[in-house]
C-alpha positions as CSV (number, residue, x, y, z in Angstrom):
1,M,0.0,0.0,0.0
2,K,1.4,3.4,-0.9
3,V,1.8,5.7,2.0
4,A,0.3,9.2,1.5
5,R,2.8,12.0,1.2
6,I,3.0,14.6,4.0
7,P,2.8,18.2,2.8
8,L,6.1,20.0,2.9
9,A,4.7,22.7,5.2
10,V,3.6,20.2,7.7
11,C,7.1,18.6,7.6
12,F,8.8,21.9,8.5
13,L,6.3,22.6,11.3
14,A,7.0,19.2,12.7
15,V,10.7,19.8,12.5
16,L,10.5,23.2,14.3
17,A,8.2,21.7,17.0
18,G,10.5,18.8,17.5
19,L,14.0,20.4,17.3
20,A,14.4,20.8,21.1
21,M,13.3,17.2,21.8
22,H,15.7,15.8,19.1
23,A,18.6,17.8,20.5
24,L,18.0,16.2,23.9
25,A,17.4,12.7,22.5
26,A,20.2,12.6,20.0
27,P,23.4,10.8,20.9
28,P,26.5,12.8,21.8
29,G,28.0,14.7,18.8
30,A,24.7,15.8,17.1
31,P,24.4,19.6,16.7
32,A,21.5,21.3,18.3
33,V,20.6,23.3,15.2
34,I,19.7,21.8,11.8
35,A,20.8,24.1,9.0
36,D,20.4,21.9,5.9
37,P,16.7,21.7,4.7
38,W,17.3,18.1,3.4
39,I,18.5,17.1,6.9
40,A,15.2,18.5,8.3
41,K,13.2,16.6,5.8
42,L,15.1,13.3,6.4
43,D,14.8,13.8,10.1
44,V,11.0,14.0,10.0
45,A,10.9,11.1,7.5
46,V,12.9,8.9,9.9
47,D,10.4,9.6,12.7
48,G,7.4,8.9,10.5
49,D,8.9,5.8,8.8
50,I,8.3,7.6,5.4
51,L,11.9,7.7,4.0
52,A,10.6,6.1,0.8
53,N,8.3,9.2,0.2
54,L,11.4,11.4,-0.3
55,Q,12.9,9.2,-2.9
56,D,11.5,10.8,-6.0
57,D,12.5,14.3,-4.8
58,L,15.9,13.1,-3.8
59,D,16.4,11.4,-7.2
60,K,15.5,14.7,-9.0
61,A,17.8,16.8,-6.8
62,A,20.7,14.3,-7.2
63,A,20.2,14.1,-10.9
64,R,20.5,17.9,-11.2
65,T,24.0,17.6,-9.8
66,I,25.2,15.5,-12.7
67,V,23.6,17.2,-15.7
68,D,26.9,18.7,-16.9
69,L,29.8,16.3,-16.2
70,S,32.3,19.0,-17.3
71,K,31.2,21.4,-14.5
72,L,30.7,19.1,-11.6
73,D,30.4,20.5,-8.1
74,N,32.0,17.6,-6.3
75,D,30.8,18.8,-2.9
76,N,27.3,19.0,-4.1
77,V,27.5,15.6,-5.8
78,I,28.8,14.1,-2.5
79,T,26.2,15.7,-0.4
80,M,23.2,14.8,-2.5
81,A,24.5,11.2,-3.1
82,G,24.8,10.8,0.6
83,Y,21.3,12.0,1.3
84,R,19.8,9.9,-1.5
85,Q,21.6,6.8,-0.4
86,F,20.5,7.5,3.2
87,A,16.8,7.5,2.2
88,K,17.2,4.6,-0.2
89,Y,19.2,2.4,2.1
90,F,17.3,2.9,5.4
91,A,13.9,2.8,3.7
92,Q,14.5,-0.9,3.6
93,V,14.2,-1.1,7.4
94,D,10.8,-2.5,8.3
95,R,9.3,-0.8,11.4
96,A,12.5,0.8,12.7
97,T,12.9,0.7,16.5
98,T,13.2,3.8,18.6
99,E,17.0,3.0,19.0
100,Q,17.4,2.6,15.3
101,K,15.7,5.9,14.6
102,A,17.9,7.6,17.1
103,T,21.0,6.2,15.3
104,M,19.7,7.3,11.9
105,R,19.1,10.9,13.3
106,W,22.6,10.9,14.8
107,L,24.1,9.8,11.5
108,L,22.4,12.6,9.7
109,H,24.5,15.1,11.7
110,Q,27.9,13.5,10.9
111,P,29.1,15.4,7.8
112,H,32.1,13.2,7.1
113,L,30.8,9.8,8.1
114,L,27.4,10.0,6.5
115,P,28.4,10.3,2.8
116,K,31.4,8.0,3.2
117,L,29.4,5.2,4.9
118,L,26.3,5.5,2.7
119,T,28.3,5.4,-0.6
120,A,30.3,2.4,0.8
121,V,27.4,0.0,1.8
122,E,26.7,-3.0,-0.4
123,P,23.6,-5.2,-0.7
124,R,25.0,-7.6,1.9
125,D,25.3,-4.7,4.4
126,T,21.8,-5.0,5.7
127,P,20.6,-1.7,7.2
128,E,19.1,-3.3,10.4
129,R,22.4,-5.0,11.4
130,L,24.5,-1.9,10.5
131,L,22.2,0.3,12.5
132,N,22.3,-2.0,15.5
133,L,26.1,-2.1,15.4
134,L,26.5,1.6,14.9
135,G,23.9,2.3,17.6
136,G,25.9,0.3,20.1
137,L,29.2,1.8,19.0
138,V,28.1,5.5,19.4
139,P,27.6,5.7,23.2
140,Q,30.7,3.5,23.8
141,V,33.0,5.7,21.7
142,E,31.5,9.1,21.7
143,T,31.1,9.6,25.4
144,G,33.4,12.4,26.4
145,Q,35.0,12.4,22.9
146,K,32.6,14.5,20.8
147,G,32.8,13.7,17.1
148,T,35.2,10.8,17.4
149,L,33.5,8.5,14.9
150,D,33.0,11.4,12.5
151,S,36.6,12.5,12.8
152,L,37.7,8.9,11.7
153,P,35.2,8.2,9.0
154,D,37.3,5.7,7.1
155,L,38.1,3.6,10.1
156,T,34.5,3.8,11.3
157,T,33.1,2.9,7.8
158,A,35.6,0.0,7.5
159,L,34.6,-1.5,10.9
160,L,30.9,-1.2,10.1
161,V,30.9,-2.7,6.7
162,V,33.1,-5.6,7.8
163,W,31.6,-6.5,11.2
164,D,27.9,-6.1,10.4
165,K,27.8,-9.7,9.2
166,P,29.1,-13.1,10.2
167,H,32.8,-13.4,9.6
168,G,34.0,-16.8,8.6
169,Q,34.5,-20.3,10.0
170,R,36.1,-19.2,13.2
171,E,33.0,-17.3,14.2
172,T,29.6,-18.3,15.4
173,A,26.5,-17.7,13.3
174,A,25.9,-14.4,15.3
175,V,27.3,-11.1,14.2
176,A,30.5,-10.0,16.0
177,S,30.0,-8.9,19.6
178,L,29.8,-5.2,20.2
179,P,32.6,-5.3,22.8
180,H,34.9,-6.8,20.1
181,V,34.1,-4.0,17.7
182,V,34.5,-1.3,20.4
183,H,37.9,-2.8,21.3
184,L,39.0,-2.8,17.6
185,F,38.0,0.8,17.2
186,N,39.8,1.9,20.3
187,Y,42.9,-0.1,19.4
188,F,43.2,1.2,15.9
189,A,42.2,4.7,16.9
190,H,44.9,5.0,19.6
191,S,47.6,2.4,19.2
192,K,51.1,3.9,18.8
193,A,52.5,0.7,17.2
194,L,50.6,1.1,13.9
195,R,52.6,1.4,10.6
196,F,49.4,3.0,9.2
197,G,47.5,5.3,11.5
198,P,43.7,5.6,11.8
199,N,43.5,8.4,9.3
200,D,46.1,7.1,6.9
201,L,44.1,4.5,5.0
202,P,41.0,4.9,2.8
203,W,38.2,2.6,4.1
204,E,38.6,0.5,1.0
205,L,42.1,-0.4,2.3
206,A,41.2,-0.3,6.0
207,I,38.8,-3.2,5.6
208,Y,41.9,-5.4,5.1
209,V,43.1,-4.3,8.6
210,V,39.9,-4.3,10.7
211,D,38.8,-7.7,9.5
212,I,41.3,-9.0,12.1
213,H,40.3,-12.2,14.0
214,A,43.0,-12.1,16.6
215,S,41.8,-11.9,20.2
216,E,42.9,-9.1,22.6
217,E,45.4,-11.5,24.0
218,D,46.8,-12.3,20.5
219,I,47.1,-8.6,19.7
220,A,49.0,-8.0,22.9
221,W,51.3,-11.0,22.2
222,A,52.0,-9.8,18.6
223,N,52.9,-6.3,19.9
224,N,55.4,-7.8,22.3
225,Q,56.8,-10.2,19.8
226,Y,57.0,-8.2,16.6
227,A,56.9,-4.5,17.5
228,H,60.4,-3.9,16.2
229,R,60.3,-6.4,13.3
230,G,61.1,-5.0,9.9
231,N,59.6,-6.5,6.7
232,L,56.5,-7.9,8.4
233,P,55.3,-10.1,5.5
234,L,58.3,-12.4,6.2
235,V,56.8,-13.5,9.5
236,Y,55.0,-16.0,7.2
237,F,58.1,-18.1,7.2
238,D,58.5,-17.9,11.0
239,V,55.9,-20.6,11.3
240,P,57.5,-24.1,11.1
241,Y,56.0,-26.2,8.4
242,D,54.2,-29.3,9.7
243,T,55.6,-31.6,7.1
244,D,54.3,-34.8,8.7
245,A,50.7,-33.4,8.5
246,Y,51.2,-32.4,4.9
247,L,52.8,-35.6,3.7
248,T,51.1,-38.3,5.8
249,G,47.8,-36.8,6.7
250,K,48.4,-36.9,10.4
251,P,46.5,-34.3,12.5
252,K,48.4,-31.1,12.6
253,R,50.1,-30.4,15.9
254,I,48.3,-27.0,16.1
255,S,44.9,-28.7,15.9
256,Q,45.5,-30.3,19.3
257,N,46.1,-26.9,20.9
258,P,44.2,-23.6,21.2
259,Y,44.4,-21.8,17.8
260,T,46.4,-18.7,19.0
261,L,49.1,-16.8,17.3
262,A,51.6,-17.9,19.9
263,N,50.7,-21.6,19.5
264,I,50.8,-21.4,15.7
265,L,54.4,-20.1,16.0
266,R,55.2,-22.8,18.5
267,F,53.6,-25.8,16.9
268,G,53.7,-24.8,13.3
269,G,51.2,-25.6,10.6
270,V,50.7,-25.8,6.8
271,C,50.5,-23.0,4.4
272,V,47.0,-21.9,5.4
273,D,48.2,-21.6,9.0
274,Q,51.3,-19.7,8.0
275,A,49.1,-17.3,5.9
276,Y,46.6,-16.7,8.7
277,F,49.4,-16.0,11.2
278,A,51.2,-13.6,8.9
279,A,48.1,-11.8,7.9
280,E,47.0,-11.3,11.5
281,V,50.4,-10.1,12.6
282,N,50.4,-7.5,9.8
283,K,46.9,-6.3,10.7
284,V,47.9,-5.9,14.4
285,F,50.3,-3.2,13.2
286,G,47.8,-1.6,10.9
287,V,49.2,-3.0,7.7
288,P,46.5,-4.1,5.2
289,A,46.9,-7.8,4.6
290,T,44.9,-10.6,3.0
291,V,45.1,-14.3,2.7
292,C,45.2,-15.6,-0.8
293,D,44.0,-19.1,-1.8
294,G,45.3,-20.7,-4.9
295,A,44.2,-23.8,-6.7
296,S,45.1,-25.7,-9.9
297,G,42.9,-25.6,-12.9
298,A,41.7,-29.1,-11.9
299,G,41.0,-27.9,-8.4
300,E,43.0,-30.7,-6.8
301,V,45.4,-28.9,-4.4
302,G,45.0,-25.7,-2.4
303,H,47.7,-23.2,-1.4
304,A,47.7,-20.1,0.8
305,W,50.0,-17.1,1.0
306,I,49.4,-13.4,1.8
307,G,49.4,-10.0,0.1
308,T,50.3,-6.9,2.0
309,L,50.2,-3.2,1.2
310,Q,53.7,-1.7,0.8
311,V,54.5,1.9,0.5
312,A,57.7,3.5,-0.9
313,G,57.7,7.3,-1.1
314,R,54.5,8.3,-2.8
315,R,53.9,4.8,-4.4
316,A,51.7,2.1,-2.9
317,V,51.5,-1.5,-4.1
318,W,50.1,-4.8,-3.0
319,D,53.0,-7.3,-2.6
320,F,51.8,-10.9,-3.2
321,N,55.2,-12.4,-3.6
322,T,57.3,-11.8,-0.4
323,A,55.2,-14.2,1.8
324,R,54.9,-17.0,-0.8
325,Y,56.7,-20.1,-1.7
326,P,58.4,-20.0,-5.1
327,E,56.5,-23.1,-6.3
328,D,53.2,-21.1,-5.9
329,M,54.2,-18.1,-8.0
330,F,52.0,-18.9,-10.9
331,W,49.0,-20.0,-9.0
332,S,46.0,-17.7,-9.4
333,G,45.2,-15.9,-6.3
334,Q,41.7,-15.7,-4.8
335,V,40.8,-13.4,-1.9
336,H,37.7,-13.2,0.3
337,D,36.5,-9.6,0.2
338,P,36.2,-8.5,3.9
339,Q,33.1,-6.5,3.2
340,T,31.0,-8.6,0.8
341,R,32.5,-12.0,1.6
342,E,32.6,-12.7,-2.1
343,I,35.6,-14.3,-3.7
344,I,37.6,-11.8,-5.8
345,S,41.0,-12.0,-7.5
346,D,44.3,-10.7,-6.2
347,A,44.1,-8.4,-9.3
348,D,41.0,-6.7,-7.8
349,V,42.9,-6.2,-4.5
350,S,45.9,-4.8,-6.3
351,L,44.0,-2.0,-7.9
352,S,43.0,-0.7,-4.4
353,A,46.6,0.4,-3.8
354,E,45.8,3.2,-6.3
355,L,43.6,4.8,-3.6
356,Q,46.3,5.3,-1.0
357,F,47.7,8.5,-2.4
358,S,44.6,9.8,-4.3
359,S,42.6,12.8,-3.2
360,P,40.1,11.9,-0.5
361,A,37.6,14.4,-1.9
362,Q,37.9,12.9,-5.4
363,R,37.7,9.4,-4.1
364,L,34.4,10.2,-2.4
365,A,33.1,12.1,-5.4
366,S,34.0,9.1,-7.6
367,R,32.0,6.7,-5.4
368,A,29.1,9.2,-5.2
369,L,29.0,9.3,-9.0
370,V,28.8,5.5,-9.3
371,S,26.0,5.5,-6.7
372,L,24.1,7.9,-9.0
373,A,24.7,6.0,-12.2
374,D,21.2,4.5,-12.1
375,L,19.8,8.0,-12.6
376,V,21.4,8.2,-16.1
377,D,20.1,6.4,-19.2
378,D,22.2,3.8,-20.8
379,P,23.7,5.9,-23.6
380,H,25.0,8.5,-21.1
381,R,26.1,6.1,-18.4
382,P,29.5,5.3,-19.9
383,A,30.5,9.0,-19.7
384,L,29.4,9.2,-16.1
385,L,31.4,6.1,-15.2
386,E,34.4,7.4,-17.1
387,K,34.2,10.6,-15.1
388,A,34.2,8.6,-11.9
389,I,37.3,6.7,-13.1
390,D,39.0,10.0,-14.0
391,L,38.4,11.2,-10.4
392,S,39.7,8.0,-8.8
393,H,41.5,5.4,-10.9
394,G,41.4,3.0,-8.0
395,N,37.5,2.9,-7.9
396,R,37.0,-0.8,-8.8
397,A,33.3,-0.4,-8.8
398,A,33.5,2.1,-11.6
399,W,35.7,-0.1,-13.7
400,E,33.4,-3.1,-13.1
401,A,30.3,-1.1,-13.9
402,L,31.8,0.0,-17.2
403,A,32.9,-3.5,-18.1
404,N,29.5,-4.9,-17.3
405,L,27.9,-2.4,-19.7
406,G,30.0,-4.0,-22.4
407,A,29.2,-7.5,-21.3
408,D,25.4,-6.5,-21.3
409,Q,25.8,-5.2,-24.9
410,K,25.1,-1.6,-23.7
411,L,28.2,-0.2,-25.2
412,S,28.7,0.6,-28.9
413,K,31.8,-0.7,-30.6
414,A,33.3,2.8,-30.5
415,Q,32.6,3.1,-26.8
416,I,34.2,-0.3,-26.2
417,D,37.3,0.8,-28.1
418,I,37.5,4.1,-26.1
419,A,37.1,2.2,-22.8
420,G,39.6,-0.4,-23.9
421,V,42.2,2.3,-24.6
422,A,41.6,3.8,-21.2
423,V,42.0,0.4,-19.5
424,A,45.2,-0.3,-21.4
425,Q,46.7,3.1,-20.8
426,F,46.1,3.2,-17.1
427,A,46.3,-0.4,-15.9
428,R,48.3,-2.4,-18.4
429,Q,51.7,-1.7,-16.9
430,Q,50.9,-1.2,-13.2
431,Y,47.9,-3.6,-12.9
432,P,48.2,-6.1,-15.8
433,E,46.0,-8.8,-14.2
434,F,43.2,-6.3,-13.6
435,A,43.5,-4.8,-17.0
436,C,43.3,-8.2,-18.6
437,Q,40.3,-9.4,-16.7
438,T,38.5,-6.0,-17.2
439,L,39.1,-6.1,-21.0
440,M,38.0,-9.7,-21.2
441,R,34.8,-8.9,-19.3
442,M,34.0,-5.9,-21.4
443,I,34.0,-7.8,-24.7
444,T,32.0,-10.8,-23.6
445,G,28.8,-9.3,-25.1
446,A,30.2,-9.7,-28.6
447,S,29.3,-12.6,-31.0
448,P,31.6,-15.6,-30.7
449,V,33.4,-14.7,-33.9
450,D,33.9,-11.0,-32.9
451,H,34.7,-12.1,-29.4
452,V,37.6,-14.3,-30.6
453,K,39.0,-11.5,-32.7
454,A,38.7,-9.0,-29.9
455,L,40.7,-11.4,-27.6
456,D,43.4,-11.6,-30.3
457,K,43.7,-7.8,-30.0
458,T,43.7,-8.0,-26.2
459,A,46.5,-10.6,-26.2
460,T,48.8,-8.2,-28.1
461,L,48.8,-5.9,-25.0
462,F,50.4,-8.5,-22.8
463,A,53.3,-9.8,-24.7
464,D,55.5,-9.9,-21.6
465,R,52.9,-11.9,-19.6
466,P,52.7,-15.4,-20.9
467,D,50.3,-16.4,-18.1
468,L,47.8,-13.7,-19.2
469,I,48.2,-14.7,-22.8
470,A,47.6,-18.3,-21.9
471,R,44.4,-17.3,-20.0
472,I,43.2,-15.4,-23.1
473,R,43.9,-18.3,-25.4
474,I,42.0,-20.8,-23.2
475,L,39.0,-18.5,-23.3
476,Q,39.3,-18.4,-27.1
477,G,39.4,-22.1,-27.2
478,D,36.3,-22.4,-25.0
479,L,34.5,-20.0,-27.4
480,L,35.5,-22.0,-30.4
481,H,34.5,-25.3,-28.7
482,K,31.1,-23.8,-27.8
483,D,30.7,-22.7,-31.5
484,G,31.4,-26.3,-32.6
485,K,34.8,-25.6,-34.0
486,D,36.6,-28.3,-32.1
487,A,39.7,-28.4,-34.4
488,D,40.3,-24.7,-33.9
489,A,39.7,-25.1,-30.2
490,F,42.2,-27.9,-30.0
491,A,44.8,-25.9,-31.9
492,T,44.3,-23.0,-29.5
493,Y,44.7,-25.2,-26.4
494,S,47.8,-26.8,-28.0
495,D,49.3,-23.4,-28.5
496,V,49.2,-22.8,-24.7
497,L,50.7,-26.2,-24.1
498,A,53.5,-25.5,-26.6
499,H,54.5,-22.1,-25.4
500,E,53.4,-21.4,-21.8
501,L,54.9,-24.3,-19.9
502,K,56.1,-22.0,-17.1
503,A,52.6,-20.6,-16.5
504,G,51.9,-23.1,-13.8
505,P,48.3,-24.1,-13.3
506,I,47.2,-22.6,-16.6
507,I,48.9,-25.6,-18.2
508,L,46.5,-27.8,-16.2
509,D,43.6,-25.7,-17.4
510,A,44.7,-26.3,-21.1
511,M,45.5,-29.9,-20.5
512,R,42.1,-30.6,-18.9
513,R,40.4,-29.2,-22.0
514,V,42.6,-31.2,-24.4
515,D,41.9,-34.3,-22.3
516,G,38.1,-33.7,-22.6
517,L,38.2,-33.1,-26.4
518,L,40.3,-36.2,-27.1
519,R,38.2,-38.4,-24.8
520,E,35.1,-37.3,-26.7
521,Q,36.9,-38.5,-29.8
522,R,38.1,-41.7,-28.0
523,D,41.7,-41.0,-29.1
524,L,43.5,-41.9,-25.9
525,R,46.7,-42.9,-27.7
526,R,47.0,-39.3,-29.0
527,L,46.1,-38.0,-25.6
528,S,48.9,-40.1,-24.0
529,A,51.4,-38.7,-26.5
530,I,50.5,-35.2,-25.6
531,Y,50.7,-35.9,-21.8
532,K,54.2,-37.4,-22.4
533,T,55.5,-34.4,-24.4
534,V,54.1,-31.7,-22.1
535,W,55.0,-33.4,-18.8
536,N,58.6,-34.1,-19.9
537,S,59.0,-30.5,-21.1
538,M,57.7,-28.9,-17.9
539,P,60.2,-27.4,-15.5
540,K,60.8,-29.9,-12.7
541,P,60.5,-28.7,-9.1
542,S,63.0,-29.2,-6.3
543,V,62.6,-32.1,-3.9
544,S,60.4,-30.6,-1.2
545,A,57.4,-31.1,1.0
546,Y,55.4,-28.9,-1.3
547,V,56.0,-30.9,-4.5
548,L,52.5,-32.4,-4.4
549,G,51.1,-28.9,-5.1
550,T,53.2,-28.2,-8.2
551,P,51.7,-28.3,-11.7
552,W,54.4,-30.8,-12.7
553,Y,53.3,-33.3,-10.0
554,Q,49.6,-32.7,-10.8
555,L,50.0,-33.3,-14.5
556,G,52.2,-36.3,-13.9
557,S,49.6,-37.9,-11.7
558,S,47.0,-37.4,-14.4
559,Y,49.4,-38.9,-16.9
560,A,50.0,-42.0,-14.8
561,A,46.2,-42.5,-14.3
562,L,45.7,-42.3,-18.1
563,L,48.4,-45.0,-18.7
564,E,46.8,-47.2,-16.0
565,E,43.4,-46.7,-17.8
566,M,45.0,-47.8,-21.1
567,G,46.4,-50.9,-19.5
568,D,50.1,-49.7,-19.5
569,H,50.7,-50.6,-15.9
570,N,54.5,-50.5,-16.2
571,G,54.4,-47.1,-17.7
572,A,52.1,-45.8,-15.0
573,Q,54.4,-47.3,-12.3
574,N,57.4,-45.6,-13.8
575,I,55.7,-42.2,-13.8
576,R,54.6,-42.7,-10.2
577,G,58.2,-43.7,-9.3
578,M,59.5,-40.5,-10.8
579,L,56.9,-38.5,-8.9
580,S,57.7,-40.3,-5.6
581,S,61.4,-39.5,-6.0
582,F,60.6,-35.8,-5.5
583,I,58.9,-36.3,-2.2
584,P,61.2,-36.2,0.9
585,Q,61.4,-39.6,2.7
C-alpha cells in the first residue's frame, strides 16, 4: 500500500516543533541546530517511517548535480548522493525501533561519516544490522569524545561494513559482539604501534586491517613479539611447516592446541596456518593484509599465501610475492572480500593500492557518481562512469560497472574501443592482471566470432605476460568449442601447451580441456602422447614437502592415471616412481 505524502509545510512545522526534543534525545556529537533543509526533511521522515516518500524528490535533486559532467560541483554531488543513499538504504528497514531511529538521526548530523558510509554500503550490508552495530558503538566511543567517529570516517566505515555480518568459520553464526568492535575501534584509533595510522588509509584499504580475527590476547602478544620487526610479511616463514601433517595426513600439531598466534608459532602448521598467522600479525600493526588461496585448474590442491600493502615514497603497491613459496608463484590468487564475503581476485585487490595517495575528496566524489549511475540512461552512463574513473583510478566499482555495460551489450563498438584504450593506458603496466580481466569482461557481449577476434587484440597488449596470454587463449578455445569448432579449439589449447609451460596451473587448465576433447573422440593414444610431451617438457620442481602442489606433479599424476586406464601398468608405475622421487622420505 502506498503511503500518503505529508505536505512539505507540515514537515517543516513538525521539525520546528521537535528540534528541542531531538537535540535532547540525539546521541553525543549531534548539533542542536539543523541548517540543511534536506536534513530537516530526512529527520522527519525517519520519525514517521516515510523515507521512501522522499525518494523521488531526492532522485531529481541528485540528478541535477550530474547534468553537466564537465562542470561538476564535487561537494554538491557528494552531499546529494549521501542524502539519496541514506533514504534509499534505510527505507529498507521495516518498522525501525526507537533506538534505530535515534541512530539514523545521529548519523544525519555526521558530515564526514554520512556520505562515506552511505556510498560504501553494499547489498550484503543489511541496514538493520548496520544500525544496531553503529547504535551500540556510538555511546561506547562518543562519550566524552565528541565527534570521534566522524573524525575517523574511514576507520568507522571499514569497521561497520566488515563487522555487520558473520565473519568466517572461526565465528559463530551471530554477528560479531559489540565489545569486540569497540575494542578494535579503540585499538586502531589510539595504538602507537601502527605502521598506518587511523586516518592514513581509505576505508577500501582499511577493511583489510579491521577484519582481524586475533583476540585481545593475541594482539597484545604480537605487539610484544614483533613491534620492532622490519619487513613484516616475512613472518609467514617464522611458522614451522608441519611436514608430517602435509605428507602423511596426520593431525596437525596445532589442531590439538588452542588456535592462537603464539601456538601457531610454537607448533607450526601448513600454508593456510602460515598465511593466517602472517596476515593477522600484519593487521595488528595496521598493515592491510589478506590471505590468498590458490588452486590448480583441476582444483586438486589448495595453497595459501598473503598479500600486504607496501609503500615506498608516494607509491603504494600490494605485494603478493614476499610471503609466498616459489612453487606457488603462478597459482592464481583468490581473496575473500572482507566486506562482501565474495571471492575476488588478487588483481582486484591490487587495484585498491591506487587509492592510497589519491585525493580523499575525489575518491568520495567518484564513489558518489557510481551510486548515482542509475539516474542516467544507458547511452550516457559510460560518460558518467568514465568521469568517476578519472576522479579515482582505484575505484574498482566504476571499472566493473563500465565492463558490465560492455558485457550486457550496452556499449557501442566505438565506446568499447574508447574504454579499452583507457584500461590499457592506465592499468596495463601497473595492474596487468586487472587490465586483462576487465578487458576480457568488457567484450563478452560480442558474438563468438567477434569475441575471438577481440581477444586476439587484447592478447597483443600483454606480450610480456605469458600467463595472461595463456588465459586469453584458453577462453578463445572455449568459445571455439562452444561454437562447434573443435579443431580450432584444439589448436588454441595446444598453442598454450607448446609455449606457456612456465605458466603453472594454466597448463593444467589447457590440458584438462585437451583431455576432454580427445576423450570425446576416444583418441586416448594421441592424448597419451600429448601428456608425455608436455610433462617431460615442464620445469621440474626441487625435492620438497610442497611438490604435491606443483603443476608438474599434478600433470604427472593425471598422466599416470591415463596410462593405467589404457592398460600400461608398467608405464604408470614408472611415472609414479618418478613422482615419488621428488617427495622427501
